[in-house]
N, C-alpha and C positions, 0 to 999 in steps of 0.2 A: 464334625469338623466346621460346620456352618456356625455352631453355637460359639466356638471358640473366639472369633473376633467380637462378637457381642457381649461375652463374658468379660474379655479383656477391657473392653470400653467401659463396661459398668465398675470394674475395679478401678480404672484409672480416674473415673469420676468420683469415686468414693475416697480415693488417695487425695484428690484436689480438694474435697469437702474437709477431710481430717487436717489438710494443711492448713485451710482458711481458719479452722479452729484453733490450731496451734499458733497461728500468726496473730490472731485476736487476743489469744491469752499472753502472748509477749507484749502486745500493746498495753493491756491491761496492766502488766507487771510494770512496765515502763511508767505508765501513769502513776501508779501507787508510788513508785520510787521518787517521781518529781514531787508528788504532795507529801512525802516525807520530810522533804526540806523544810515544809511549811508546819511540820510538827504532826502530821497524821501518822497514825500506827502503819507500820509497814513490815510484812513478812520477807525478810531478806533470803529465806531458803530457796535455792534455785533447783533443788534437787528434783521437784516434782515437773517443773518445767523441762529441764534437762532431760528427764526420762521420757517426756512425751515427744521431744524432739528426736532423741534417739530411736524411739519405737517407729515414729513416722519414717525415719531414714532406713530402718531396717526392713519395713514394708516396702518402701520405694525399691531398693535393691533386690529384694525377692521378685517383686512384680516385673522389674526391668530384665531380670534373668529369665523369666517365663516369656516376655515378649521376644527376647533376641532368640529363645529356643523355638518359638514358634514362628520365626521369621517367615517361612515358607508358605504357611497357613494364612498369614496375615496379608500377604501381598505387598506389592511394590507402592501401592498407594496409600495403604493405611500405615504401613511401619513408619515412614518419616513424620506422619503427623503424631504418632504416638510418642516417638522419641523427642519430638519438639516439646510436647505436653511434660514429658519427664523431666526434660532439662530445665523446664519453667518451674515445676514443683521444687526441684533441688535448689535451683539458683535463688528463688525467692526465699526460701527457708534459710539458706546460708547468709544471704545479704542481710536478713532481719534478725 
């Protein structure tokens, strides 16, 4: 039971790292799109990028459900911090 908060915190960190990677890939795609206006080659296929975003959101919701199920074990102090981090992950992904 003591391991659960640690495991969840590690999973949230990994989720945040994955989010950063997806956001970085989105920025690269946007820049390539801009350069295409100057004649650079541009791969317009959004399917791989969309798949990454969908996979990240799927992991987000699964982890969120696990956190909510472990509400009692996480305690009143950790749960709000985790929920705030979850909201930031989803919010930044949707906005970009």
